[in-house]
N, C-alpha and C positions, 0 to 999 in steps of 0.2 A: 626397461621398455625402450623402444627405438623411436621416440618422439623428440624432435629437435626442440630445445628450450624447456624440456622437462626432465628432471633427474629424480628417480624413485629410489627410496630406501625402505626396506621392510623392517618395521619395528617389532612386530609380533606376527608369527605365521598364522594363516587361516586354516581351514579344513577342506578336505576333498579336492577334487580336480577344479581347474579354472572353469567357472560356469560359462555356458553358451549365452552370450549377450546378443539378443535379437531385438527387433523393434517391439516396443511395449514391454520388455523385461522391466520389472519394477524393483527398485532397490531402496533400502532405508539406510541412511548413513548419518553418523555424527562427524563433524569436522571442526577444526580450529584453524584460524588463519593467523599467521605470525609475520610481522614486518621486521626484517633485519635492521639493526641500529647502525650498520656500517654500509658503505657503498659497495654493493655486491659486484658492480661492473669492474671494480678495481681489486677487491679483496676476496670475492667469492662469498658463498654462504658460510658464516662462522659455525664452528662446532660447539662453541660455548652457548648453552641455552639462555644464559643471562643477556646475551646480545640480541635478543628478540623481544618484541612487544606484541602481545596478543590483542588483536583488534576485532575478532569475531569468533563466536563459539556457539554451536547449536545447543550446548548443554546449559547455557546461561539464558535467563529470562530477559524479556525486553526491559531496558533499552540496550542491553549488551549482546543480544543474540536472538536466535529464532525460538529458543525455548523448548524444542523437541527435535527428534531426528528428522532430517529432510527426506521427504519422499521424492525420488527421482525416477522418471519414466524414460527409458532409453529410446532415443530416436524421435523425441517430441520437441525439438528445437528449443531446449532450455537455453537461456540467454548467457550462460557461462559454459560454453562447449567444452573447455578444458577440464572441467569437473567430471563430465561424462567420460572423457578420454582417460582420465586417471582411474576412475572407478572400474572401467572395463578391463583393467589390468589386474584386478584384485580377486582374491578368493573370499568366500564368506568367512566372516569373523577376523579377517586380516586387518592389521593396523599398519599404515604406511605414512611416510612423509614424502611430499613431492615439492621439490624446489622448482619454481616456475618463473620464466622470464616475464617481464612486465607487459609486453604486448599481448600475451595470451590471457592476462588477468585484468585487462583495462576495464572490462565491464563489471568487475567484481563489486565496486562500491555501490553502484546503482541496483544491482541484483540484491545485495545485502540489505540495502535500504528498503526495497520492496518486501523482502521476507520479514524484516523487523516490523514494518508497518502492519503486515498481516498478523504477526505475533501480538502486537499492541492491541489490535482489535479483539483478540481472544481474551486478554486480561482486563481490558477496559471496555465494557459494553457500550458506553456512551461515545467512544472514539469513532469518528467518521473517517475511515480509511480513504486516502486519496492518492491519485497518481501525480508524481512530480512533473511539472511542466517546465519546458525550457525553450526560450525563443532565441533566434539568432540575434547577436548584438548584445546579449545580456551577460556575457562572460560565462565562466564555468558554472555548471549546475550545482545546486546545494542539496544535500540529503537531509540536513537537520541533525546529523550525527557527526561530531567533531572528527573522530578518527577516520570516518569514511570520507569526509570532506578533505581531510589532509591528504588522503591517497589520490583523490581526484586532482588536487592542485599539484601534488608531487608524486607522480606514479613511481612505483617501486616493484622490484622483483618480490615475490611472496613465497612463503612456505606454507603448504597445506598439510595438516595431519588429518588423515581420514580413517575412520573405522567403519568397515562394511558390516552392518549388523544383520541384515536379512535380505533375501532375494526371492522373488517369485516370478515364474514364467507366465506369459499371457494366458495360458490355459488353466492357471492355478488360482485365479482371482477374478472377481467381478469388476469389470471396467468401471472407473469412476469418471468424474467430470473432466479430469485432466486428459483423458483419452478419447473423448467423444469427437467424432468428426465434425467439420464445420456446421453441417445441417443439424446434427444432434445438439451441438452447443447452442445454436440459435433456438432450438425447440425447448431446451432446458431453461434458458433464461426467460423465454417467452412464458413458459409454464409458471415459473416462480413469480414473474411480474403479474400475470393474470390472477394468480391465487392471492397475491398480496392486495391487488386492487379490489378483489372481492371481499377480503377481510376489512379493508377500509370502509367499503360500503356498509358493512355490518357493524361498523364502529369498533372493530377489534384492532386498534392501532398498534398496541404493543406486539401482538403476534405478527402483524403486517411488517413491522420493522425488521423482525428476524428474517422474513422472506426476502425483503428488499436487500438486506445485508448479505444473504446467501448468494443472491444473484450478482451483487457487486463483487463478492469474493471470487466467484466463478470467473467473472470477466477479468478481474485482476490477475488471476492465475493464467488465464488464456493469453493475456497481454504479455506475460513473461515469456511466452513462447514465440512472440512476434517481434520484429525489429521496429523500434519506435519510429514513427513517421511514415511507415509503409501503409498502403491502403488497408491491409487486414487489421493493423493496429488501430488506425483511425476509425475503422468501422466498429471495432469493439469499444473504443473510447466513447464514441457517439452514443452507444447504448447505455452508458452510465448516466447520462444527463437526466432523463426522466426518472431514473431510480433515485438519484440524489434529491431531485425536486419532490418526489413523493415521500421520501424520508422526512423532508422538511415539513410536509403537510401533517405527517403522523406526529412529529414532535410538537408542532403547534397545538394539535388536538390534546396532547398530553401536558401542555403548558411547560414543556421543556424548551424554553425559548433559546437558550444558548446553543443547544444541539440543533435546533431548527435553523438558526442562522448559519451555523457551520455547514450543514448539509446543503442549504441553498447556495452558499458561497462556492462549494465544490461544483455544483451544477453550472454556476456562472463563470467559473474558470474555464470551462469547456465551451460554453455558449453564453457570452457576456450579456446578451439582451433577451435571454429566455424569459418569456412572459410570466409563467407560473413561478419560476424561481425568484425573479425580481420582486414580485408582489409578496411572496412568502417571506423573503428576507426582510422586506420593509416591515411587515407585520411583526416579525420577531424582534426587530430593532426597536420598534415602538414600545413593546412590552419590556425591553431591556433598558429603557430610558436612554437609548442611543439616538437622540432626537435628530441631530444633524445628519447622521448617516441614514436614518430612516427617510428623512426628507429628500436626500440625494437619490435614494432608490425610488421613491414615489415620483420624483420629477423625471427620472430616466424612464420609468414605467409609463408615465403619461405621454412622454415625448414619442415613444415607440408604439404605444397602444392607446391613441387618443379616444377610442370608443369606450374606454374604461374610466371615464372621468368621474362617474358616480362612486366607483370603488375607491378612487383616490380621495375624493371629497370626504367620504365616510371615515377613511383611515386618518386623514388629516384632522378631523374632528376629535378622534380618539387621542391623537398625538397632542393636540392643543389642550385637551382636558387633563391628560396625565402630566403635561408640562406645568400647567397651572397648579395642580395638586402638589407636585414636587416643590414648586417655588413656595407655596403656602406652608408646607411642612417644614421647609428649611427656615423660613422666616419665624415660625413658631418656636423652632428649636433654638434659633439665635436669641429670641426674646427671653426664653427660659434661662439660657446661659448668662445673659446680661443681668437678669434679675437676681441671680445667686450672689 
């Protein structure tokens, strides 16, 4: 292939002619990402496979990979454009390795983090997937995955091994959420949110959680297609706030207080003084016996929403009662231990 900074080697030939890659061609790929253990700017990519460390693999479950083939739609602004470039040179069932210069794979760690978090949500139903935030002046962003953080701190040339498993043209499949235009995306998220809100009113909180999570997953996937910080990205991110806040409401109803607090925190990361999220996190923290943190939330809530003084008073009464009960139980336990 004639792309500067990318060297392709075919490891196993595919079948048929080179497919026509048009906008919305859908492909399924497995890939593995390898980091050379040597300085490739001086020594090049080594031939010895022992001189590489595997840092990501779609065949590995979370936390080591995506856990299933990646579905990629051509021409939909995937945040790792070089991956699409490589795939478009491949035949179906072909296996190739691509040695790629670091500037073309700079976004890889954050894209891999996003995909792993989506994978985690599949294997851990209680996990609340969230978007990583990074503010100016805070240093390099962190992914929570050591090998990806290492690549952010020390960018390297990378080797990708890609297996093109399957390909479908736009007229061969039913378009899914990835391919909806902006108006259709908004309508889909709105539909999921309204359906979930209706389920909440009916007291069906467990089912509502699934609907809210589907809407969040859709928004996360769409955010992968936009550049962080751009207006389109910010608009999508803003839509996650009420979804996270409503997730907190559902978890509170189910007495899943830790999950309620986590969901409310995700809303507050995006909107630090959100009224509903603040109060819902305070309620969760009261039940978790996190009394100091609950009081902080209640004070902040009252500061920004002084008309809700009665709500705060009632919650503080619960806090005080639980605190007294906890102290009494601890004293009784201590007396029993001393009496032995």
